[in-house]
C-alpha positions as CSV (number, residue, x, y, z in Angstrom):
1,X,0.0,0.0,0.0
2,X,1.4,3.4,-1.0
3,X,1.1,6.3,1.4
4,X,2.0,10.0,1.2
5,X,2.9,11.6,4.5
6,X,2.5,15.3,4.1
7,X,4.5,17.2,6.7
8,X,6.7,14.1,7.2
9,X,9.6,16.0,8.8
10,X,7.5,17.2,11.7
11,X,6.9,16.1,15.3
12,X,4.1,13.6,14.4
13,X,4.7,13.3,10.6
14,X,8.2,11.8,11.0
15,X,7.3,9.0,13.5
16,X,4.2,8.3,11.5
17,X,6.3,7.8,8.3
18,X,8.6,5.4,10.2
19,X,5.7,3.5,11.8
20,X,4.0,3.0,8.4
21,X,7.3,2.1,6.7
22,X,8.0,-0.5,9.4
23,X,4.6,-2.1,8.7
24,X,5.5,-2.5,5.1
25,X,3.9,0.5,3.5
26,X,5.5,2.2,0.6
27,X,6.1,5.7,2.1
28,X,6.8,9.0,0.5
29,X,7.6,11.9,2.8
30,X,6.6,15.4,1.6
31,X,7.8,18.5,3.4
32,X,9.0,22.0,2.8
33,X,11.2,22.0,6.0
34,X,9.6,25.2,7.2
35,X,9.1,23.8,10.8
36,X,12.9,24.1,11.2
37,X,12.7,27.7,10.0
38,X,10.1,28.6,12.7
39,X,12.8,27.7,15.3
40,X,15.3,30.0,13.5
41,X,12.7,32.8,13.5
42,X,12.0,32.4,17.2
43,X,15.5,31.7,18.4
44,X,14.6,28.4,20.0
45,X,15.2,24.7,19.3
46,X,13.8,21.3,20.1
47,X,15.0,19.9,23.5
48,X,16.0,16.7,21.6
49,X,18.5,17.3,18.7
50,X,16.9,16.8,15.3
51,X,19.0,15.5,12.5
52,X,18.6,16.8,8.9
53,X,15.8,15.0,7.1
54,X,18.0,13.2,4.6
55,X,20.2,11.9,7.4
56,X,17.1,10.6,9.2
57,X,15.9,8.8,6.0
58,X,19.3,7.3,5.3
59,X,19.7,6.0,8.8
60,X,16.2,4.5,8.7
61,X,16.9,2.7,5.5
62,X,20.1,1.3,6.9
63,X,18.4,0.0,10.0
64,X,15.1,-1.2,8.5
65,X,15.9,-2.1,5.0
66,X,12.8,-0.2,3.9
67,X,13.2,2.7,1.4
68,X,11.5,6.0,2.0
69,X,11.1,8.5,-0.8
70,X,11.4,12.2,0.0
71,X,9.9,15.2,-1.9
72,X,10.7,18.8,-0.9
73,X,8.2,21.5,-1.8
74,X,5.2,23.6,-0.7
75,X,1.6,22.3,-0.8
76,X,0.6,25.9,-1.7
77,X,2.4,25.3,-5.0
78,X,-0.4,23.6,-7.0
79,X,1.9,22.3,-9.7
80,X,4.2,20.6,-7.1
81,X,1.2,19.1,-5.2
82,X,-0.3,17.7,-8.4
83,X,3.1,16.3,-9.5
84,X,3.7,14.5,-6.2
85,X,0.3,12.9,-6.1
86,X,0.4,11.8,-9.7
87,X,3.9,10.3,-9.4
88,X,3.4,8.6,-6.0
89,X,0.0,7.2,-6.9
90,X,-0.9,6.8,-3.2
91,X,-3.7,4.7,-1.8
92,X,-3.9,7.1,1.1
93,X,-2.6,10.6,2.0
94,X,-1.9,11.4,5.6
95,X,-2.0,15.2,5.9
96,X,0.1,16.8,8.7
97,X,1.5,19.5,6.4
98,X,0.2,22.6,8.1
99,X,1.4,25.3,10.6
100,X,0.1,23.8,13.8
101,X,0.6,26.5,16.6
102,X,-2.2,28.6,17.9
103,X,0.2,31.2,19.5
104,X,2.1,31.5,16.2
105,X,-1.1,32.3,14.4
106,X,-1.9,35.0,16.9
107,X,1.4,36.9,16.8
108,X,0.2,39.6,14.3
109,X,-1.6,40.0,11.0
110,X,1.3,38.6,9.0
111,X,1.4,35.3,10.9
112,X,-2.4,35.0,10.9
113,X,-2.5,35.4,7.1
114,X,0.4,33.1,6.6
115,X,-1.2,30.4,8.8
116,X,-4.5,30.5,7.0
117,X,-3.1,30.7,3.5
118,X,-0.6,28.0,4.1
119,X,-3.1,25.7,5.7
120,X,-6.3,26.3,3.8
121,X,-4.7,26.8,0.3
122,X,-2.4,23.8,0.8
123,X,-5.3,21.6,1.8
124,X,-7.4,22.7,-1.2
125,X,-4.5,21.9,-3.5
126,X,-4.4,18.4,-2.0
127,X,-8.1,18.0,-2.5
128,X,-8.0,19.0,-6.1
129,X,-5.0,16.8,-6.8
130,X,-6.9,13.9,-5.4
131,X,-10.1,14.7,-7.3
132,X,-8.2,15.1,-10.6
133,X,-5.7,12.3,-10.2
134,X,-7.7,9.5,-8.4
135,X,-10.8,10.2,-6.3
136,X,-10.3,6.8,-4.6
137,X,-7.3,8.1,-2.6
138,X,-8.3,8.1,1.0
139,X,-7.4,11.5,2.7
140,X,-6.6,11.2,6.4
141,X,-6.5,14.8,7.6
142,X,-5.2,15.8,11.0
143,X,-7.6,18.3,12.6
144,X,-7.9,19.3,16.2
145,X,-10.2,19.1,19.1
146,X,-9.8,22.9,19.3
147,X,-12.1,23.2,16.4
148,X,-15.0,22.6,18.8
149,X,-14.1,25.1,21.4
150,X,-15.4,24.4,24.9
151,X,-19.3,24.4,24.8
152,X,-21.5,23.8,27.8
153,X,-22.8,20.6,26.2
154,X,-21.2,17.3,25.3
155,X,-19.0,17.3,22.2
156,X,-19.9,14.7,19.7
157,X,-17.7,13.2,17.0
158,X,-18.2,15.7,14.2
159,X,-21.9,15.7,13.9
160,X,-24.9,16.4,16.2
161,X,-28.6,15.6,15.9
162,X,-30.8,18.7,16.6
163,X,-34.5,19.3,16.7
164,X,-35.7,22.8,15.7
165,X,-39.3,23.9,15.4
166,X,-40.4,20.3,15.3
167,X,-38.0,19.1,12.6
168,X,-34.9,17.0,13.2
169,X,-31.6,16.8,11.3
170,X,-28.0,15.7,11.7
171,X,-25.7,18.6,11.2
172,X,-22.0,19.3,11.6
173,X,-21.2,20.0,15.3
174,X,-21.0,23.8,15.9
175,X,-17.4,25.1,15.9
176,X,-16.1,27.7,18.3
177,X,-12.3,27.8,17.5
178,X,-10.0,29.8,19.8
179,X,-7.3,31.1,17.4
180,X,-6.6,31.8,13.7
181,X,-4.9,28.5,13.6
182,X,-8.0,26.6,14.9
183,X,-10.1,28.6,12.4
184,X,-7.9,27.4,9.6
185,X,-8.6,23.8,10.7
186,X,-12.4,24.6,10.7
187,X,-12.1,25.9,7.1
188,X,-10.2,22.7,6.1
189,X,-13.0,20.5,7.6
190,X,-15.7,22.4,5.8
191,X,-13.8,22.2,2.5
192,X,-13.2,18.5,2.8
193,X,-16.8,17.8,3.7
194,X,-17.8,19.8,0.6
195,X,-15.4,17.8,-1.5
196,X,-16.8,14.5,-0.3
197,X,-20.3,15.6,-1.1
198,X,-19.8,17.0,-4.6
199,X,-16.8,14.9,-5.8
200,X,-17.3,11.7,-3.9
201,X,-14.0,12.0,-2.1
202,X,-13.3,9.7,0.8
203,X,-11.9,11.4,3.9
204,X,-11.3,10.9,7.6
205,X,-11.0,14.0,9.7
206,X,-9.0,13.3,12.9
207,X,-9.8,15.9,15.6
208,X,-6.7,15.3,17.7
209,X,-6.2,16.3,21.3
210,X,-2.8,17.4,22.7
211,X,-0.1,14.8,22.0
212,X,2.6,14.1,24.6
213,X,5.6,11.9,24.5
214,X,8.6,11.6,22.2
215,X,9.3,7.9,22.2
216,X,8.1,5.3,19.7
217,X,9.4,1.9,18.7
218,X,10.9,3.3,15.6
219,X,12.4,6.6,16.8
220,X,14.0,4.7,19.8
221,X,16.2,2.7,17.4
222,X,18.8,5.5,16.9
223,X,19.3,9.1,18.1
224,X,19.3,10.2,14.5
225,X,15.7,9.0,14.2
226,X,14.4,11.1,17.2
227,X,11.4,13.4,16.8
228,X,10.9,16.8,18.4
229,X,10.3,17.8,22.0
230,X,9.0,21.4,22.1
231,X,8.7,23.3,25.3
232,X,8.8,26.9,24.3
233,X,6.0,29.5,24.6
234,X,4.9,29.2,21.0
235,X,5.1,25.6,19.9
236,X,5.6,23.9,23.2
237,X,2.8,21.9,24.9
238,X,1.7,22.3,28.5
239,X,3.0,18.9,29.8
240,X,6.4,19.4,28.1
241,X,6.6,22.8,29.7
242,X,5.9,21.5,33.1
243,X,8.5,18.7,32.8
244,X,11.2,21.1,31.7
245,X,10.3,23.5,34.5
246,X,10.3,20.7,37.1
247,X,13.7,19.4,36.0
248,X,15.3,22.9,35.9
249,X,13.9,24.0,39.3
250,X,11.4,26.5,38.1
251,X,7.8,26.8,39.4
252,X,5.2,25.1,37.1
253,X,3.3,28.0,35.5
254,X,-0.4,27.7,35.5
255,X,-2.1,30.5,33.6
256,X,-5.4,31.8,34.8
257,X,-7.6,29.5,37.0
258,X,-6.0,26.4,35.6
259,X,-9.3,24.8,34.9
260,X,-8.8,24.7,31.1
261,X,-9.4,21.0,30.2
262,X,-8.0,19.3,27.2
263,X,-8.2,16.0,25.5
264,X,-4.7,14.3,25.6
265,X,-3.1,11.2,24.0
266,X,0.3,9.5,23.9
267,X,2.3,9.8,20.7
268,X,2.1,6.0,20.3
269,X,-1.7,6.3,20.2
270,X,-1.4,8.9,17.4
271,X,0.5,6.3,15.3
272,X,-2.1,3.7,16.1
273,X,-5.0,6.0,15.2
274,X,-3.5,6.9,11.9
275,X,-2.9,3.2,11.1
276,X,-6.4,2.3,12.0
277,X,-7.9,5.1,9.9
278,X,-5.8,3.9,6.8
279,X,-6.6,0.3,7.3
280,X,-10.3,0.9,7.7
281,X,-10.8,3.6,5.0
282,X,-13.9,5.8,4.5
283,X,-16.3,5.0,1.8
284,X,-16.5,7.0,-1.5
285,X,-18.4,10.2,-0.7
286,X,-18.0,9.7,3.1
287,X,-16.7,12.4,5.3
288,X,-16.2,10.9,8.8
289,X,-14.9,12.5,11.9
290,X,-13.0,10.7,14.7
291,X,-12.2,12.5,18.0
292,X,-8.6,11.4,18.6
293,X,-7.8,11.5,22.3
294,X,-7.8,9.0,25.1
295,X,-8.0,11.0,28.3
296,X,-8.8,14.6,29.4
297,X,-7.1,16.7,32.1
298,X,-7.2,20.2,33.4
299,X,-4.0,22.3,33.3
300,X,-4.1,22.3,37.1
301,X,-4.4,18.5,37.2
302,X,-1.4,18.1,35.0
303,X,0.7,20.4,37.2
304,X,-0.2,18.3,40.2
305,X,0.7,15.1,38.4
306,X,4.2,16.4,37.4
307,X,4.7,17.7,41.0
308,X,3.8,14.3,42.4
309,X,6.3,12.4,40.2
310,X,9.2,14.8,40.2
311,X,12.0,13.6,42.6
312,X,12.9,17.1,43.7
313,X,10.6,19.7,45.3
314,X,8.5,21.5,42.8
315,X,6.3,24.6,43.3
316,X,3.3,25.5,41.3
317,X,2.8,29.1,40.3
318,X,-1.0,29.6,40.0
319,X,-3.2,32.5,39.0
320,X,-0.7,33.9,36.4
321,X,-2.2,36.3,33.8
322,X,-3.5,34.2,30.9
323,X,-2.2,35.3,27.5
324,X,-5.1,33.6,25.8
325,X,-8.8,34.6,25.7
326,X,-10.6,31.5,26.9
327,X,-12.8,30.1,29.6
328,X,-10.6,29.2,32.5
329,X,-13.1,26.9,34.1
330,X,-15.5,25.0,31.8
331,X,-17.5,21.9,31.2
332,X,-15.7,19.3,29.0
333,X,-17.1,16.0,28.0
334,X,-16.3,14.7,24.5
335,X,-17.1,11.5,22.7
336,X,-14.2,9.4,21.5
337,X,-15.6,5.9,20.8
338,X,-15.0,5.5,17.1
339,X,-11.3,4.7,17.2
340,X,-11.8,2.5,20.3
341,X,-14.4,0.6,18.3
342,X,-11.8,0.1,15.6
343,X,-9.4,-1.5,18.1
344,X,-7.4,1.4,19.6
345,X,-5.7,0.2,22.9
346,X,-4.8,3.5,24.7
347,X,-1.5,4.2,26.4
348,X,-2.6,6.2,29.4
349,X,-0.8,9.1,31.2
350,X,0.7,7.3,34.3
351,X,3.3,8.2,36.8
352,X,5.8,6.0,34.9
353,X,5.1,7.9,31.6
354,X,5.7,11.3,33.3
355,X,8.8,9.9,35.0
356,X,10.1,8.9,31.6
357,X,9.5,12.4,30.2
358,X,11.4,13.9,33.2
359,X,14.3,11.6,32.6
360,X,14.4,12.6,28.9
361,X,14.5,16.3,30.0
362,X,17.3,15.5,32.5
363,X,19.4,13.8,29.7
364,X,19.1,16.9,27.6
365,X,19.1,19.5,30.4
366,X,22.1,21.3,28.9
367,X,19.9,22.2,25.9
368,X,17.2,23.9,27.9
369,X,16.8,27.7,27.4
370,X,14.5,28.8,30.2
371,X,14.0,32.2,28.5
372,X,12.0,30.4,25.8
373,X,9.3,29.1,28.2
374,X,7.5,32.4,29.0
375,X,4.5,33.3,26.8
376,X,5.3,36.0,24.2
377,X,2.0,36.2,22.3
378,X,-1.0,38.0,23.7
379,X,-4.4,37.1,22.3
380,X,-5.8,40.5,23.3
381,X,-3.3,42.4,21.2
382,X,-3.7,42.7,17.5
383,X,0.0,42.9,17.0
384,X,2.0,41.0,19.7
385,X,5.7,41.6,19.7
386,X,7.4,38.3,19.2
387,X,10.1,38.4,21.8
388,X,12.2,35.3,21.5
389,X,15.0,33.8,23.4
390,X,17.5,35.0,20.8
391,X,15.6,38.3,20.3
392,X,15.1,37.3,16.7
393,X,12.3,38.9,14.8
394,X,13.3,37.8,11.4
395,X,10.2,36.6,9.6
396,X,11.5,36.9,6.0
397,X,10.9,33.2,5.4
398,X,7.1,33.8,5.5
399,X,7.4,35.2,2.0
400,X,8.9,32.0,0.6
């Protein structure tokens, strides 16, 4: 089976490509390497060193005996996208190839426009390439649970049945995204659903929670195969941030009331979910939505979990000004049964998992830049100044 992994040099795209290759899939990685440029722009870096893409691929081929093709280019370039799809002739396309940071999209007008053009136009090009090359290609698109927002009712998997003035219908679940990034994902979902309806495309939209972890069976084979561990204020995730703060002796920063609750899943479960979606494809004309998370925790809960496991004394700094505009205490109950029904066996967030993350941070402690942790983007400002660890404000790459 042939698979294109778009964004295959990224945090999740790279381990996904390896996981599918290890299972015998014919994998082509597509990337424009811009994720590495974001680090240069912000003056930060992954806690775990990341090898050049070609070095990664070469090492994987040496260890596994499986070849992985690589194509470098932008999905916003329609000619490139068409060419890649036509040449690879994939059975499935796994689409990670988008700017994924909410704070990055909220820096200023330039970054908001870049995020939406990059994500929405790139996704449209992929859709058109599928429709004109082979409508049977199954599109597996990484969405986000953040599309839903945090309503005061249960979150269903993509659709909800409503009764209005005596008539009942099943409609897309209302979306209340919290950033220009999340808005771009909503636009993607609507466009894909439209393509399924008018062209008969087959698509699975994976509304993914926050992923934690850095270790997979394939990336653990060699340091050159490692994937990212981001902890900075723009691309870092909350659990990563807490682990870095705990190891370096800094208080765990809980912004606002700390009641913000998020769906979470282990990186190994992301790989399993992608594989289950590919191996159980949508039907022609079907737009299906899976909520891809296994547990949910509040920010306050996660801080307490890290504090409990950390071998040294850890303080929690609560009530700090929240840079985001969001409900800080809210109801959260979301359905997530479809992937479980397909056979997902979750890896849960245990003390042992957190201890492993703390040990990883300790091994790379010399690479921690504590100046990168503080939030630098304010939702309430229409033009946040991006103050980085290296005081770099170079965004010239956005034009490329």
